[in-house]
C-alpha positions in Angstrom: 56.5 121.0 171.9 58.0 117.7 173.3 54.9 116.7 171.1 56.8 117.7 167.4 60.2 116.9 168.6 58.6 112.4 169.1 56.7 113.3 165.8 60.2 114.1 164.1 62.1 111.6 165.8 59.9 108.8 164.7 59.3 109.9 161.0 63.5 109.9 160.5 63.9 106.4 162.1 60.9 105.5 159.8 62.9 106.4 156.8 66.1 105.0 157.6 64.4 101.8 158.0 62.2 101.9 154.8 66.0 102.8 153.3 67.2 100.6 150.0 69.7 97.5 151.5 72.6 97.3 149.4 72.3 95.0 146.2 75.2 92.9 144.7 74.3 94.4 141.0 75.1 97.5 141.9 78.5 96.1 143.4 79.1 94.7 139.9 78.2 97.3 138.1 80.4 100.1 139.6 83.2 97.3 139.4 82.8 96.5 135.7 82.8 100.2 135.4 86.1 100.3 137.4 87.2 98.2 135.3 86.5 99.4 131.7 88.5 102.7 133.1 91.0 101.0 134.6 90.6 102.2 138.1 92.6 99.7 140.0 92.0 101.4 142.9 88.1 101.9 142.7 88.3 98.2 141.8 90.0 96.7 144.8 87.4 98.8 147.1 85.1 96.4 145.8 86.9 93.1 147.0 85.8 91.2 150.1 88.0 91.1 153.3 89.0 87.7 152.2 90.4 88.6 148.7 92.2 91.3 150.1 94.2 88.9 152.7 95.5 86.7 149.3 96.5 90.2 147.7 97.1 93.7 148.6 96.1 96.9 146.5 99.2 98.0 145.3 100.2 93.9 144.1 96.4 93.6 142.5 97.3 96.8 140.6 100.7 95.8 139.9 99.1 92.6 138.3 96.7 93.9 136.5 99.3 96.3 134.8 102.1 94.1 134.1 100.0 91.6 132.3 98.0 94.0 130.3 101.5 96.0 129.1 102.9 92.6 128.2 100.2 91.6 125.8 99.9 95.5 125.1 96.5 95.8 125.2 94.2 98.3 124.2 90.5 99.3 123.9 89.5 97.6 126.7 85.8 97.2 126.7 83.4 94.7 129.7 80.4 94.0 128.3 77.3 92.0 130.7 73.9 91.5 131.5 71.6 91.7 135.0 69.0 89.7 135.6 65.5 91.6 134.0 63.7 90.6 137.1 65.1 92.4 140.6 65.6 89.2 143.1 66.2 89.5 146.8 69.0 88.0 148.2 69.8 86.6 151.9 72.8 87.6 153.4 74.0 83.6 152.9 73.9 83.5 149.4 76.6 84.4 146.5 75.3 85.4 144.2 77.2 85.6 140.6 76.8 87.3 137.5 78.4 86.7 134.1 80.5 89.0 131.6 82.6 88.8 128.9 85.2 91.1 128.5 87.2 91.8 124.9 90.7 93.5 124.0 93.0 94.2 121.4 96.1 92.9 121.9 99.4 92.6 120.0 98.0 89.0 119.0 94.6 90.9 117.4 91.5 91.0 119.7 90.9 88.3 122.7 87.8 88.1 124.1 87.3 86.1 127.8 84.2 85.6 129.6 83.8 85.0 133.6 81.4 85.5 136.1 82.0 87.5 139.3 80.6 86.0 142.7 80.4 88.4 145.2 79.2 88.0 148.9 77.6 89.6 151.6 80.0 91.3 154.2 78.7 93.3 157.5 80.6 96.0 159.6 79.8 97.7 162.9 78.3 100.8 160.7 77.5 99.2 157.0 76.9 96.4 155.1 77.6 95.8 151.4 78.1 93.2 148.8 82.1 92.7 148.1 83.6 90.5 144.8 84.9 87.7 145.9 88.1 88.4 143.7 90.6 85.2 142.2 93.5 85.2 139.1 90.8 83.9 136.4 89.0 87.8 136.6 91.9 88.8 135.0 91.8 86.2 131.9 89.3 83.6 132.6 91.7 80.5 133.4 94.3 82.1 135.4 95.6 80.9 138.7 97.4 82.3 141.4 101.3 82.6 140.0 100.1 82.9 136.2 100.8 85.0 134.0 100.4 86.4 130.8 102.8 85.9 127.9 102.7 87.6 124.4 105.5 87.0 121.5 105.5 88.8 118.4 105.5 86.9 115.2 107.1 88.8 112.4 106.1 88.5 109.0 108.9 88.5 106.0 109.4 92.0 104.4 108.2 92.5 101.1 110.7 92.2 98.5 111.4 94.6 95.6 112.5 93.3 91.7 113.2 94.9 88.7 111.3 94.4 85.7 113.7 90.9 84.9 113.1 89.9 88.5 116.6 90.6 89.3 117.0 91.7 92.9 116.8 95.6 94.1 116.0 95.1 98.1 115.4 91.2 98.8 115.6 89.4 102.0 119.1 87.1 102.2 121.9 87.0 104.0 124.9 89.2 105.4 128.2 87.5 107.7 127.9 88.5 111.2 132.2 89.4 112.2 132.9 89.3 116.2 135.4 87.4 118.0 135.7 84.7 120.6 138.0 86.1 123.4 139.4 82.4 124.4 140.7 82.1 120.8 142.3 85.4 120.4 146.2 85.3 120.7 149.3 87.4 121.9 148.6 89.9 118.6 145.3 90.3 120.0 145.7 94.2 119.6 147.2 94.0 116.1 144.0 91.4 115.1 141.8 94.6 116.5 143.2 97.1 114.8 143.1 95.7 111.3 139.2 94.4 111.9 138.8 97.6 112.8 140.2 99.0 109.5 137.8 95.8 107.8 134.6 96.4 109.7 134.7 100.5 109.9 134.4 99.8 113.7 136.5 102.6 115.9 138.8 99.8 117.9 137.6 101.5 121.2 134.2 100.2 120.6 135.5 96.6 120.0 137.6 97.0 122.9 134.0 98.0 124.6 131.8 95.5 123.3 134.2 92.5 124.9 134.8 93.9 128.0 131.2 93.8 128.8 129.6 92.0 131.9 128.3 88.8 130.2 131.3 88.3 128.3 133.2 84.9 129.0 136.6 83.4 127.4 134.0 80.8 124.8 131.2 84.0 124.0 130.7 84.9 120.2 130.9 88.9 120.6 129.3 90.3 117.7 131.0 93.5 116.2 129.8 94.2 112.5 128.7 92.7 109.7 130.0 92.1 105.8 128.3 91.1 102.3 127.9 87.5 101.9 129.2 87.6 98.4 132.2 90.3 99.7 134.6 87.2 99.2 137.9 89.4 99.2 137.1 91.0 103.3 135.7 87.6 104.3 139.3 85.9 103.4 140.9 88.7 104.6 139.4 88.5 108.0 139.6 84.8 108.4 142.8 84.6 108.9 142.6 87.3 112.1 143.1 85.1 115.4 139.9 85.1 117.4 137.6 86.3 114.7 134.3 83.7 113.8 131.3 84.3 111.5 127.9 83.4 111.7 125.0 84.0 109.0 122.5 86.2 109.8 118.9 86.8 107.4 119.7 90.5 106.9 118.3 93.1 103.6 120.0 92.9 100.4 120.8 95.3 98.4 122.6 94.1 95.7 123.1 96.9 92.9 124.7 98.8 95.7 125.8 102.1 95.1 123.9 102.1 91.5 120.3 101.9 93.2 120.9 103.6 96.6 119.3 106.0 96.4 115.8 104.7 94.4 115.8 101.9 96.7 116.8 103.1 100.0 117.5 101.3 102.9 116.3 99.8 106.5 117.2 100.6 109.6 116.6 99.8 113.2 112.8 101.9 114.3 114.6 104.8 116.7 112.1 106.0 120.0 110.8 109.1 117.9 109.6 106.8 115.3 108.4 104.5 117.7 106.4 107.3 119.5 104.8 108.1 115.4 104.0 104.8 115.0 103.1 103.6 118.3 99.2 102.9 117.1 100.6 100.8 113.6 102.0 97.9 116.6 105.6 98.9 116.2 108.2 97.6 119.2 111.5 98.8 119.5 112.9 95.5 117.7 111.3 96.3 114.3 113.2 97.7 111.0 111.8 100.4 109.2 112.0 101.9 106.3 114.2 105.2 106.1 114.9 106.2 102.5 113.5 105.5 98.8 110.8 103.0 98.4 111.6 101.0 101.2 110.3 104.5 103.4 107.3 105.5 100.5 106.1 101.6 100.6 106.7 101.0 104.3 103.1 100.0 104.9 102.9 97.4 102.3 106.4 96.4 102.2 106.4 95.9 106.2 103.5 93.1 106.3 101.1 92.8 109.5 102.8 91.3 112.5 101.3 88.0 114.1 101.7 87.0 117.7 100.5 84.7 120.5 99.4 85.2 123.9 99.7 82.7 126.5 98.9 81.4 130.4 102.2 81.0 131.5 102.0 78.9 134.7 105.5 80.2 137.8 107.4 77.5 136.1 107.2 78.9 132.5 105.3 76.2 131.0 102.6 77.4 128.5 99.3 76.3 130.1 97.1 77.6 127.3 96.9 79.5 124.2 94.1 82.1 124.5 94.8 83.9 120.9 97.4 83.5 117.9 97.6 84.9 114.6 100.1 84.1 112.0 101.2 86.7 110.5 100.9 88.5 106.9 104.1 88.4 104.7 104.9 91.8 102.8 104.4 92.4 99.4 106.3 91.8 97.1 106.8 94.9 94.3 108.4 94.3 90.3 109.0 97.5 89.0 109.4 98.6 85.4 113.2 99.7 86.1 115.3 97.1 84.4 119.0 96.9 86.1 120.9 97.2 82.9 119.8 100.8 82.0 120.2 101.8 85.8 123.6 100.2 85.9 124.7 101.6 82.8 123.6 104.8 83.8 125.1 104.9 87.4 128.3 103.7 86.2 128.7 106.8 83.4 127.8 108.9 86.0 129.9 107.3 89.2 132.5 109.9 89.6 130.3 112.8 89.5 127.6 114.6 91.2 124.3 114.7 89.4 121.0 113.3 88.4 119.4 110.6 85.9 116.4 109.3 84.7 115.2 107.0 81.6 112.0 106.1 80.4 109.8 103.8 77.4 109.1 107.5 76.0 105.9 105.7 74.7 104.6 103.7 77.4 105.8 106.0 80.7 107.6 103.6 82.2 110.5 104.0 84.2 113.9 102.5 83.8 116.2 104.0 85.9 116.7 106.5 88.5 120.0 108.1 89.2 121.3 110.0 91.8 125.7 110.5 92.1 127.7 110.5 94.4 126.2 107.3 96.0 126.3 105.2 98.9 126.3 101.5 99.3 123.0 100.9 101.4 124.2 98.1 102.4 126.8 99.5 104.7 123.5 100.8 106.8 122.6 97.4 106.9 125.9 96.0 108.6 125.0 98.6 111.4 126.8 101.7 110.3 128.8 103.8 112.9 128.0 106.9 113.9 132.1 108.1 112.8 130.4 106.7 109.3 127.0 108.2 109.3 128.5 111.3 109.8 131.2 111.3 107.1 128.8 110.5 104.6 126.6 113.1 106.3 128.5 116.0 106.1 131.0 115.3 103.0 131.4 117.9 100.7 130.1 115.9 97.5 126.5 115.0 99.7 126.5 111.6 98.9 123.3 111.2 101.0 121.0 113.3 98.8 118.6 112.2 96.4 119.6 115.1 93.6 117.0 112.8 91.5 113.8 114.4 93.9 115.6 117.5 93.2 114.9 120.6 90.9 117.8 122.7 89.0 117.6 125.5 86.0 117.5 123.1 83.3 119.3 125.5 81.0 119.0 125.0 77.0 117.7 121.5 77.3 114.0 123.9 78.3 114.2 125.7 74.8 112.1 123.1 72.8 109.4 123.5 76.0 109.6 127.3 74.6 109.4 126.3 71.2 106.4 124.2 71.9 104.4 127.3 73.7 104.9 129.4 70.9 104.1 127.2 67.8 100.7 126.5 70.2 100.0 130.1 70.8 101.1 131.4 67.2 103.9 133.2 69.1 106.6 131.4 66.7 106.9 130.7 63.0 109.0 128.1 62.6 110.1 129.4 58.7 110.2 132.7 60.2 113.8 134.5 60.6 114.9 136.6 63.9 117.2 138.8 63.4 120.5 138.6 65.8 123.5 141.0 66.2 127.1 139.4 65.0 128.2 140.2 68.3 126.4 137.5 69.8 125.1 139.8 72.2 121.6 141.7 72.4 119.7 143.7 74.9 117.0 145.9 75.0 117.2 150.1 75.8 114.9 149.5 79.0 117.1 146.8 80.3 120.3 148.4 81.8 122.8 146.2 82.9 120.6 143.0 81.9 121.7 141.2 78.1 121.9 137.8 76.4 124.9 136.1 75.2 124.5 133.6 72.8 127.1 130.6 72.1 128.9 132.3 68.8 127.1 131.1 65.5 128.0 133.1 61.8 124.3 132.9 61.5 122.3 137.0 62.1 119.1 135.4 60.6 117.8 132.8 63.1 114.6 130.6 62.3 113.3 127.7 64.6 115.3 124.6 63.3 118.7 127.1 63.4 118.1 128.3 67.0 117.2 124.4 68.4 120.5 123.2 66.2 122.8 125.9 67.5 121.0 126.3 70.7 120.9 129.9 70.3 119.6 131.6 73.6 119.2 135.3 71.8 116.4 133.8 69.2 114.4 132.2 72.6 114.7 135.3 74.7 112.8 137.0 72.0 110.7 134.0 71.1 109.3 134.6 74.7 109.1 138.5 74.9 106.7 137.8 71.9 104.9 135.1 73.8 104.2 137.1 76.7 104.7 136.2 80.2 100.8 135.7 81.1 100.4 133.9 78.1 103.8 131.5 79.1 103.0 131.0 82.9 99.2 129.6 81.6 100.5 127.6 78.6 103.3 126.0 81.0 100.4 124.6 83.1 100.0 122.2 80.5 103.7 120.9 81.0 103.1 120.3 84.4 104.6 123.0 85.9 104.2 123.9 89.7 102.2 120.8 90.1 103.4 117.8 92.1 104.2 114.4 89.8 101.8 111.7 90.5 104.8 109.8 91.2 105.5 107.1 94.7 108.7 108.9 94.7 108.5 112.2 96.7 109.9 114.5 93.4 109.9 118.5 93.6 107.5 120.2 91.5 109.2 122.0 89.3 108.5 125.7 88.5 108.7 128.5 85.6 109.1 131.5 88.6 109.1 131.9 92.4 106.3 134.6 92.3 106.0 135.9 88.8 108.1 137.5 86.6 110.1 140.8 88.4 111.3 141.7 84.7 111.4 142.0 81.4 114.4 140.3 81.6 113.6 137.2 83.8 111.0 136.5 81.2 113.5 136.7 78.7 116.1 134.7 80.0 113.4 132.0 81.2 112.9 131.6 77.6 116.0 129.7 77.2 115.8 128.0 80.6 117.6 130.1 83.0 115.6 132.9 85.2 114.0 131.0 88.1 113.3 128.0 86.2 114.1 124.5 88.0 113.3 121.0 86.9 113.6 117.4 87.7 115.8 115.2 85.1 112.7 112.8 85.4 110.0 116.2 84.9 112.6 116.8 82.1 112.0 114.1 80.4 108.5 113.8 80.6 108.1 117.4 79.4 109.5 115.5 76.0 106.7 112.7 75.7 104.0 115.2 73.7 107.1 115.9 71.0 106.9 111.6 70.6 103.3 110.8 70.9 102.0 113.3 69.0 100.5 115.4 72.2 99.8 113.9 74.8 101.9 114.1 78.0 102.5 110.5 80.2 102.0 109.7 83.5 105.4 108.2 84.9 105.1 104.0 85.6 106.9 102.4 88.0 105.2 99.2 88.9 105.4 97.1 86.1 101.8 95.5 87.0 100.0 99.2 86.3 98.4 99.7 83.3 100.6 101.6 80.4 100.7 103.7 78.7 98.7 106.3 81.5 98.1 110.1 80.6 99.1 113.0 82.8 98.6 116.0 80.8 96.2 115.3 77.4 96.4 117.8 74.2 100.0 119.6 75.2 100.8 120.5 71.8 99.5 119.7 68.2 100.5 116.8 66.1 101.7 119.5 64.0 103.8 120.8 66.4 105.4 117.6 67.8 106.4 117.2 64.2 108.2 120.3 63.8 109.7 119.8 67.6 111.0 116.3 66.6 112.3 117.4 63.3 114.4 120.1 64.7 115.5 117.9 67.9 117.2 115.3 65.3 119.0 118.0 63.2 120.5 119.0 66.2 122.6 115.3 66.3 122.2 115.0 62.2 123.2 118.7 61.7 127.2 118.8 61.0 126.4 122.4 63.0 124.2 120.5 65.4 125.1 120.9 69.3 125.1 117.2 69.6 126.8 116.2 66.2 129.8 115.0 67.4 128.5 112.4 69.6 125.5 110.9 67.1 124.8 106.7 67.1 125.6 105.2 63.4 123.5 102.1 65.1 121.1 104.1 66.6 119.4 107.3 65.3 118.8 109.8 68.1 116.6 113.2 68.5 117.5 115.3 71.7 118.7 118.6 73.1 122.2 119.8 75.4 122.2 122.5 77.9 124.3 123.8 80.1 122.9 126.1 82.8 124.6 129.0 84.3 124.9 129.5 87.8 125.8 133.3 88.9 124.6 135.9 90.7 125.0 138.1 87.7 126.2 138.4 84.2 129.6 139.6 84.9 130.4 137.0 88.1 133.1 135.1 87.1 133.1 132.4 90.2 130.1 131.3 88.9 129.9 127.3 88.1 127.6 125.4 85.2 125.6 122.2 84.9 125.4 120.4 81.6 122.2 118.7 80.7 121.4 116.3 77.6 118.1 115.0 76.6 117.5 112.4 74.2 115.5 109.7 72.7 115.8 106.7 70.2 113.7 108.1 67.1 113.5 104.5 65.0 110.5 102.7 67.5 111.4 105.1 70.2 112.4 102.7 74.0 114.2 104.9 75.4 114.5 108.5 77.0 117.7 109.8 79.1 117.9 113.0 81.1 120.9 113.5 82.7 122.5 116.5 84.7 125.7 116.7 85.6 127.3 119.2 88.1 129.6 121.8 88.3 130.8 121.2 84.4 131.9 124.4 83.5 136.1 123.8 82.9 134.9 120.1 81.6 133.1 121.6 78.0 129.8 121.9 79.4 127.1 120.2 78.3 129.4 118.3 75.4 131.0 116.8 79.2 127.2 114.9 79.6 126.7 114.0 75.8 129.1 111.1 75.4 128.1 109.4 78.8 124.2 109.6 77.6 125.2 108.2 74.6 127.2 105.3 75.9 123.8 104.7 77.6 122.6 103.7 74.6 125.4 102.2 72.9 125.4 99.8 76.0 121.1 99.2 75.7 120.5 99.5 72.4 123.2 99.0 70.2 123.6 95.4 70.4 119.3 95.0 69.4 
């Protein structure tokens, strides 16, 4: 028994004596792995006792975290090579191992190389190899007291111009307005009240800004901004005691309300946006596109930030530039938009709620997109107050709503589409006359209380041209029933219904129905643009292009450098169908009975269609309102098509409230040619 125990004890001591001694390579590899994992506690555990005397574990972790946060470090990677052949080290040796670390920073990729020195330490119970740490192991070249400093170099935001090079969204200057306390006199309260009205900042906010702890007698306290060209407001502010102006770079929207929903506006990035965009290098001081083209083209307009990362000594002097990348300015865009057309449309619509689009019907170049009522996007650059924003947001006229991106019942402007589908399917013979009741009301026995009415007309036998010229609802109700619901839905896809418009700005898809025709009466109503049919003003205009191109539906083009024309839908209708409908829509102006005869122009020959869409719960609803529509284009060398919708025209002569507005645009733009 004793002999066996003795043998076992000898074996144990023999195994202990043969166990491997600690290797510096093992410590080094463990340290590098912990570094990649940002496990600072484990890294610290591998430091020499001498190193630990220089820096505590808390300080060690803090110095790494603080410097890495400063430079926005990410994607950290450490690489190294160990000797291929195993080397035996004596306790007094100080082996070194080369390494390289790579990381992404706000200034771009940063790479630095250094070497770790290891020393042997022996305690009462163990021995180990440990790291002789110094600040250069954070970034090569750093010494005690040094820190990393990062600076973002912002690019110039790209600008947006119209087809003639006029600015739509440009980098300009505004006048920052503020008060200098030491300049204010005994009329201070009166000054604050007047200034409050002029820059739309509450007096309470002005007082709060003036009472900040940093404010001294000679401090300039910024309170708001005004447009650089708003001479009237500037001259009203200038005499007020204590006021001061300072020029400030800012985004400027020269067309103001006329193009607000098209251009959109920029603003300071919010916390929510920052969270969503954290991988794209945004900072809390950045601006970002909030609406319109500013938002849709944010990535290209923004450009790429540059940056610089340096090592700074304790006294703040720069010791070394580690990486510097110049910014890449945002891309400039020249649009097909024509400021003259945009402004003319807005001028005609500015007192109403509505939507309008204008484009060249032979090339697809979009010349204008207007939504009214509008707002001045420059207000948001000046620094719109919460009170003012809520006023805009909650106003009954909804000036912030982008109506050209929405869809509405098109009313009788839809009839040419029904006519085209009827001609293509053979359900309509343009010369054939349909019987229409003399009392201007028609219904089928199976419809119950449902019926269709038309504008009073002496005609009881109506062909296609009569129906388009006089805008006969009953004719088109009968026509769509002859076509059939299934066939109509199928053929309507040729015109892009239930399909996203290929366009940089989001436009709601137009529809024929929500989910099929619920009844024959609903199908009948669809024939003249009621029922559940809805279209945007842009899509409605585009749907007329096959009449002009002899069959092709054009894709809307917004950028001047795009190829044009571009096809959205080929072979939508035949040339014969196109010619028939165009001839009839010319008569809408030329025929004395035409619904647009009263606005025909002597100098510009037009074709088009009027429409009034009823918005009510039932046929007998007396409280419902109406939207007025008008689509028109010049027929001789077609260069301008306008599609306009004005809300709430029931007591304003229906579509005849809209027709003179559209023809005035043609006078403005083409009348002098």
